[in-house]
C-alpha positions in Angstrom: 82.5 78.9 125.1 84.7 78.5 128.3 82.8 79.0 131.7 85.3 82.3 132.6 83.4 84.2 129.2 79.8 82.6 130.4 80.6 83.7 134.0 81.0 87.6 132.1 77.8 86.9 130.1 76.3 86.4 133.6 77.5 89.7 134.8 76.8 91.8 132.1 73.3 90.2 131.9 72.6 91.1 135.6 74.3 95.0 135.1 71.9 95.5 132.1 68.6 94.4 134.5 69.7 96.8 137.3 70.3 99.3 135.0 66.8 98.7 132.7 65.0 98.5 136.5 66.4 101.7 137.5 65.2 102.9 133.8 62.3 101.6 134.8 61.7 103.4 138.5 62.6 106.4 136.6 59.7 106.2 134.4 57.4 105.1 136.7 58.0 108.3 139.2 57.9 110.5 136.2 54.3 108.9 135.6 53.3 108.6 139.6 55.2 112.2 140.8 55.7 114.4 138.0 52.4 114.2 135.2 51.6 116.1 133.6 53.9 119.2 134.3 56.9 117.4 133.0 55.4 115.8 130.0 58.6 117.1 128.3 60.6 114.6 130.2 58.7 111.7 129.0 59.7 110.7 125.2 63.4 110.9 126.4 63.1 108.6 129.9 60.8 106.1 128.2 63.9 106.2 125.1 66.4 105.9 128.1 64.0 102.9 129.0 63.5 101.0 126.0 67.2 101.2 125.6 68.4 99.9 128.3 65.9 96.7 128.4 66.8 96.1 125.0 70.3 96.2 126.1 69.6 93.2 129.0 67.5 91.6 126.3 70.7 91.1 124.0 73.2 90.7 126.5 70.4 87.9 128.4 69.7 86.5 124.5 74.2 86.1 124.2 73.5 84.2 127.8 71.3 81.7 126.7 73.3 81.1 123.3 76.0 80.3 125.0 74.7 78.1 127.8 72.9 76.1 125.3 75.8 75.4 123.1 78.1 74.5 126.4 75.3 71.9 127.4 
C-alpha cells in the first residue's frame, strides 16, 4: 500500500474518531441533562453512538493492517 493510501486511511480514522466523540458527547448530554424526560431519544442516540464507534474501529483496524503490511 502506498504512503498516500496510508495517509488517506489515517485521515479516515481521525474523522471517524471525531464523529464517534461527537456522538458520545450527545449521549452524555442526554444522560446528564435530559433523562428521564427524554427517554424516547435514548435508543436512537445510543445506536448512532454505537454505529460511529464501530465505523472508527473498522477504519482503525484497516489502518493497522495496512501499516503492518508495509512494515
